[in-house]
Biopython code that builds the backbone (N, CA, C, O; Angstrom):
import numpy as np
from Bio.PDB.StructureBuilder import StructureBuilder

atoms = [
    (1, "UNK", "N", (0.869, 9.845, -83.803)),
    (1, "UNK", "CA", (1.701, 10.154, -84.961)),
    (1, "UNK", "C", (2.931, 9.244, -84.910)),
    (1, "UNK", "O", (3.557, 9.084, -83.862)),
    (2, "UNK", "N", (3.261, 8.657, -86.053)),
    (2, "UNK", "CA", (4.421, 7.769, -86.142)),
    (2, "UNK", "C", (5.723, 8.534, -86.216)),
    (2, "UNK", "O", (5.742, 9.746, -86.428)),
    (3, "UNK", "N", (6.797, 7.815, -86.041)),
    (3, "UNK", "CA", (8.135, 8.397, -86.131)),
    (3, "UNK", "C", (8.928, 7.610, -87.158)),
    (3, "UNK", "O", (8.657, 6.432, -87.394)),
    (4, "UNK", "N", (9.898, 8.256, -87.760)),
    (4, "UNK", "CA", (10.766, 7.622, -88.739)),
    (4, "UNK", "C", (12.175, 7.612, -88.175)),
    (4, "UNK", "O", (12.686, 8.635, -87.719)),
    (5, "UNK", "N", (12.796, 6.434, -88.212)),
    (5, "UNK", "CA", (14.198, 6.309, -87.815)),
    (5, "UNK", "C", (14.956, 5.812, -89.032)),
    (5, "UNK", "O", (14.605, 4.777, -89.599)),
    (6, "UNK", "N", (15.979, 6.527, -89.439)),
    (6, "UNK", "CA", (16.772, 6.177, -90.606)),
    (6, "UNK", "C", (18.163, 5.761, -90.157)),
    (6, "UNK", "O", (18.811, 6.463, -89.381)),
    (7, "UNK", "N", (18.615, 4.624, -90.645)),
    (7, "UNK", "CA", (19.990, 4.183, -90.411)),
    (7, "UNK", "C", (20.660, 4.188, -91.774)),
    (7, "UNK", "O", (20.276, 3.413, -92.650)),
    (8, "UNK", "N", (21.639, 5.034, -91.967)),
    (8, "UNK", "CA", (22.266, 5.138, -93.276)),
    (8, "UNK", "C", (23.701, 5.616, -93.195)),
    (8, "UNK", "O", (24.123, 6.212, -92.204)),
    (9, "UNK", "N", (24.430, 5.347, -94.241)),
    (9, "UNK", "CA", (25.804, 5.815, -94.382)),
    (9, "UNK", "C", (26.163, 5.741, -95.854)),
    (9, "UNK", "O", (25.573, 4.956, -96.596)),
    (10, "UNK", "N", (27.108, 6.534, -96.278)),
    (10, "UNK", "CA", (27.516, 6.507, -97.681)),
    (10, "UNK", "C", (28.526, 5.411, -97.965)),
    (10, "UNK", "O", (28.761, 5.083, -99.128)),
    (11, "UNK", "N", (29.123, 4.842, -96.946)),
    (11, "UNK", "CA", (30.121, 3.796, -97.107)),
    (11, "UNK", "C", (29.500, 2.441, -96.765)),
    (11, "UNK", "O", (28.685, 2.340, -95.848)),
    (12, "UNK", "N", (29.875, 1.438, -97.480)),
    (12, "UNK", "CA", (29.401, 0.096, -97.189)),
    (12, "UNK", "C", (30.230, -0.567, -96.106)),
    (12, "UNK", "O", (31.364, -0.165, -95.847)),
    (13, "UNK", "N", (29.660, -1.585, -95.472)),
    (13, "UNK", "CA", (30.405, -2.368, -94.497)),
    (13, "UNK", "C", (30.618, -1.693, -93.156)),
    (13, "UNK", "O", (31.573, -2.018, -92.451)),
    (14, "UNK", "N", (29.751, -0.763, -92.788)),
    (14, "UNK", "CA", (29.919, -0.045, -91.527)),
    (14, "UNK", "C", (28.931, -0.506, -90.452)),
    (14, "UNK", "O", (28.899, 0.059, -89.359)),
    (15, "UNK", "N", (28.125, -1.531, -90.757)),
    (15, "UNK", "CA", (27.225, -2.084, -89.742)),
    (15, "UNK", "C", (25.803, -1.562, -89.779)),
    (15, "UNK", "O", (25.098, -1.624, -88.772)),
    (16, "UNK", "N", (25.367, -1.048, -90.924)),
    (16, "UNK", "CA", (24.004, -0.510, -91.012)),
    (16, "UNK", "C", (22.957, -1.606, -90.815)),
    (16, "UNK", "O", (21.987, -1.414, -90.081)),
    (17, "UNK", "N", (23.148, -2.730, -91.454)),
    (17, "UNK", "CA", (22.150, -3.807, -91.388)),
    (17, "UNK", "C", (22.023, -4.374, -89.984)),
    (17, "UNK", "O", (20.910, -4.520, -89.478)),
    (18, "UNK", "N", (23.126, -4.692, -89.355)),
    (18, "UNK", "CA", (23.068, -5.282, -88.009)),
    (18, "UNK", "C", (22.572, -4.263, -86.993)),
    (18, "UNK", "O", (21.866, -4.622, -86.051)),
    (19, "UNK", "N", (22.929, -3.006, -87.173)),
    (19, "UNK", "CA", (22.423, -1.961, -86.269)),
    (19, "UNK", "C", (20.913, -1.812, -86.418)),
    (19, "UNK", "O", (20.194, -1.658, -85.431)),
    (20, "UNK", "N", (20.438, -1.859, -87.672)),
    (20, "UNK", "CA", (18.996, -1.771, -87.914)),
    (20, "UNK", "C", (18.268, -2.957, -87.307)),
    (20, "UNK", "O", (17.213, -2.796, -86.693)),
    (21, "UNK", "N", (18.826, -4.150, -87.477)),
    (21, "UNK", "CA", (18.216, -5.353, -86.920)),
    (21, "UNK", "C", (18.144, -5.270, -85.395)),
    (21, "UNK", "O", (17.099, -5.549, -84.806)),
    (22, "UNK", "N", (19.236, -4.892, -84.765)),
    (22, "UNK", "CA", (19.267, -4.800, -83.301)),
    (22, "UNK", "C", (18.292, -3.742, -82.786)),
    (22, "UNK", "O", (17.627, -3.953, -81.772)),
    (23, "UNK", "N", (18.206, -2.620, -83.472)),
    (23, "UNK", "CA", (17.261, -1.575, -83.084)),
    (23, "UNK", "C", (15.830, -2.080, -83.222)),
    (23, "UNK", "O", (15.013, -1.878, -82.323)),
    (24, "UNK", "N", (15.519, -2.735, -84.340)),
    (24, "UNK", "CA", (14.172, -3.261, -84.558)),
    (24, "UNK", "C", (13.818, -4.309, -83.509)),
    (24, "UNK", "O", (12.708, -4.292, -82.977)),
    (25, "UNK", "N", (14.728, -5.209, -83.207)),
    (25, "UNK", "CA", (14.490, -6.253, -82.208)),
    (25, "UNK", "C", (14.199, -5.630, -80.843)),
    (25, "UNK", "O", (13.285, -6.057, -80.137)),
    (26, "UNK", "N", (14.976, -4.629, -80.487)),
    (26, "UNK", "CA", (14.787, -3.970, -79.189)),
    (26, "UNK", "C", (13.439, -3.259, -79.106)),
    (26, "UNK", "O", (12.759, -3.341, -78.084)),
    (27, "UNK", "N", (13.051, -2.567, -80.167)),
    (27, "UNK", "CA", (11.776, -1.853, -80.161)),
    (27, "UNK", "C", (10.597, -2.821, -80.095)),
    (27, "UNK", "O", (9.633, -2.575, -79.369)),
    (28, "UNK", "N", (10.666, -3.916, -80.845)),
    (28, "UNK", "CA", (9.591, -4.914, -80.815)),
    (28, "UNK", "C", (9.524, -5.565, -79.432)),
    (28, "UNK", "O", (8.435, -5.848, -78.934)),
    (29, "UNK", "N", (10.671, -5.802, -78.816)),
    (29, "UNK", "CA", (10.707, -6.379, -77.466)),
    (29, "UNK", "C", (10.019, -5.474, -76.446)),
    (29, "UNK", "O", (9.497, -5.954, -75.440)),
    (30, "UNK", "N", (10.016, -4.173, -76.703)),
    (30, "UNK", "CA", (9.344, -3.217, -75.829)),
    (30, "UNK", "C", (7.853, -3.082, -76.152)),
    (30, "UNK", "O", (7.136, -2.318, -75.505)),
    (31, "UNK", "N", (7.396, -3.834, -77.161)),
    (31, "UNK", "CA", (5.986, -3.803, -77.525)),
    (31, "UNK", "C", (5.627, -2.706, -78.513)),
    (31, "UNK", "O", (4.451, -2.389, -78.687)),
    (32, "UNK", "N", (6.606, -2.136, -79.150)),
    (32, "UNK", "CA", (6.362, -1.059, -80.113)),
    (32, "UNK", "C", (6.095, -1.670, -81.484)),
    (32, "UNK", "O", (6.867, -2.502, -81.961)),
    (33, "UNK", "N", (4.983, -1.248, -82.124)),
    (33, "UNK", "CA", (4.680, -1.732, -83.473)),
    (33, "UNK", "C", (5.701, -1.144, -84.440)),
    (33, "UNK", "O", (6.021, 0.043, -84.378)),
    (34, "UNK", "N", (6.196, -1.976, -85.315)),
    (34, "UNK", "CA", (7.315, -1.557, -86.154)),
    (34, "UNK", "C", (7.114, -2.020, -87.583)),
    (34, "UNK", "O", (6.678, -3.144, -87.832)),
    (35, "UNK", "N", (7.436, -1.143, -88.517)),
    (35, "UNK", "CA", (7.482, -1.483, -89.934)),
    (35, "UNK", "C", (8.914, -1.227, -90.389)),
    (35, "UNK", "O", (9.515, -0.217, -90.021)),
    (36, "UNK", "N", (9.455, -2.128, -91.178)),
    (36, "UNK", "CA", (10.821, -1.963, -91.671)),
    (36, "UNK", "C", (10.855, -1.887, -93.188)),
    (36, "UNK", "O", (10.043, -2.516, -93.866)),
    (37, "UNK", "N", (11.776, -1.131, -93.708)),
    (37, "UNK", "CA", (11.963, -1.000, -95.142)),
    (37, "UNK", "C", (13.452, -0.935, -95.407)),
    (37, "UNK", "O", (14.162, -0.112, -94.829)),
    (38, "UNK", "N", (13.918, -1.804, -96.280)),
    (38, "UNK", "CA", (15.331, -1.828, -96.636)),
    (38, "UNK", "C", (15.459, -1.334, -98.071)),
    (38, "UNK", "O", (14.959, -1.971, -98.999)),
    (39, "UNK", "N", (16.123, -0.208, -98.251)),
    (39, "UNK", "CA", (16.299, 0.365, -99.580)),
    (39, "UNK", "C", (17.787, 0.393, -99.889)),
    (39, "UNK", "O", (18.578, 1.029, -99.191)),
    (40, "UNK", "N", (18.145, -0.315, -100.955)),
    (40, "UNK", "CA", (19.540, -0.321, -101.392)),
    (40, "UNK", "C", (19.601, 0.237, -102.795)),
    (40, "UNK", "O", (18.774, -0.100, -103.642)),
    (41, "UNK", "N", (20.567, 1.080, -103.039)),
    (41, "UNK", "CA", (20.668, 1.718, -104.349)),
    (41, "UNK", "C", (21.900, 1.269, -105.121)),
    (41, "UNK", "O", (22.151, 1.779, -106.213)),
    (42, "UNK", "N", (22.676, 0.333, -104.589)),
    (42, "UNK", "CA", (23.884, -0.079, -105.299)),
    (42, "UNK", "C", (23.542, -1.046, -106.444)),
    (42, "UNK", "O", (22.456, -1.625, -106.477)),
    (43, "UNK", "N", (24.469, -1.205, -107.363)),
    (43, "UNK", "CA", (24.229, -2.015, -108.568)),
    (43, "UNK", "C", (23.973, -3.479, -108.227)),
    (43, "UNK", "O", (23.131, -4.112, -108.863)),
    (44, "UNK", "N", (24.663, -4.025, -107.258)),
    (44, "UNK", "CA", (24.481, -5.435, -106.888)),
    (44, "UNK", "C", (23.067, -5.684, -106.385)),
    (44, "UNK", "O", (22.469, -6.704, -106.725)),
    (45, "UNK", "N", (22.531, -4.792, -105.598)),
    (45, "UNK", "CA", (21.170, -4.944, -105.092)),
    (45, "UNK", "C", (20.170, -4.901, -106.244)),
    (45, "UNK", "O", (19.208, -5.670, -106.261)),
    (46, "UNK", "N", (20.391, -4.012, -107.198)),
    (46, "UNK", "CA", (19.491, -3.925, -108.351)),
    (46, "UNK", "C", (19.552, -5.210, -109.167)),
    (46, "UNK", "O", (18.526, -5.709, -109.628)),
    (47, "UNK", "N", (20.768, -5.748, -109.345)),
    (47, "UNK", "CA", (20.914, -6.992, -110.100)),
    (47, "UNK", "C", (20.172, -8.116, -109.404)),
    (47, "UNK", "O", (19.469, -8.886, -110.058)),
    (48, "UNK", "N", (20.315, -8.227, -108.091)),
    (48, "UNK", "CA", (19.629, -9.269, -107.334)),
    (48, "UNK", "C", (18.119, -9.115, -107.423)),
    (48, "UNK", "O", (17.402, -10.109, -107.543)),
    (49, "UNK", "N", (17.628, -7.884, -107.368)),
    (49, "UNK", "CA", (16.197, -7.634, -107.457)),
    (49, "UNK", "C", (15.664, -8.100, -108.811)),
    (49, "UNK", "O", (14.621, -8.750, -108.880)),
    (50, "UNK", "N", (16.366, -7.776, -109.864)),
    (50, "UNK", "CA", (15.929, -8.175, -111.210)),
    (50, "UNK", "C", (15.920, -9.692, -111.319)),
    (50, "UNK", "O", (14.975, -10.259, -111.868)),
    (51, "UNK", "N", (16.937, -10.355, -110.815)),
    (51, "UNK", "CA", (16.991, -11.813, -110.881)),
    (51, "UNK", "C", (15.843, -12.441, -110.126)),
    (51, "UNK", "O", (15.275, -13.428, -110.593)),
    (52, "UNK", "N", (15.484, -11.908, -108.983)),
    (52, "UNK", "CA", (14.419, -12.480, -108.168)),
    (52, "UNK", "C", (13.055, -12.237, -108.783)),
    (52, "UNK", "O", (12.176, -13.093, -108.680)),
    (53, "UNK", "N", (12.855, -11.096, -109.420)),
    (53, "UNK", "CA", (11.541, -10.793, -109.958)),
    (53, "UNK", "C", (11.303, -11.466, -111.308)),
    (53, "UNK", "O", (10.153, -11.667, -111.698)),
    (54, "UNK", "N", (12.358, -11.813, -112.021)),
    (54, "UNK", "CA", (12.219, -12.444, -113.329)),
    (54, "UNK", "C", (11.889, -13.923, -113.186)),
    (54, "UNK", "O", (11.221, -14.482, -114.055)),
    (55, "UNK", "N", (12.331, -14.566, -112.132)),
    (55, "UNK", "CA", (12.127, -16.013, -111.949)),
    (55, "UNK", "C", (10.677, -16.393, -111.896)),
    (55, "UNK", "O", (10.352, -17.571, -111.746)),
]
sb = StructureBuilder()
sb.init_structure("model")
sb.init_model(0)
sb.init_chain("A")
sb.init_seg("    ")
for serial, (resi, resn, name, xyz) in enumerate(atoms, 1):
    if name == "N":
        sb.init_residue(resn, " ", resi, " ")
    sb.init_atom(name, np.array(xyz, "f"), 0.0, 1.0, " ", f" {name:<3s}", serial, name[0])
structure = sb.get_structure()
């Protein structure tokens, strides 16, 4: 059975991305199979997504 690890905070700029990256790197280094998903709900992320998918 798989496990889910969530890294989240309501405030931006608190180190969620780098913490997630470091955790993922460490788990893969231990030989653990890993899937990652980055979900952003802020307006800037949505704008970037639309720009990338329209091109």
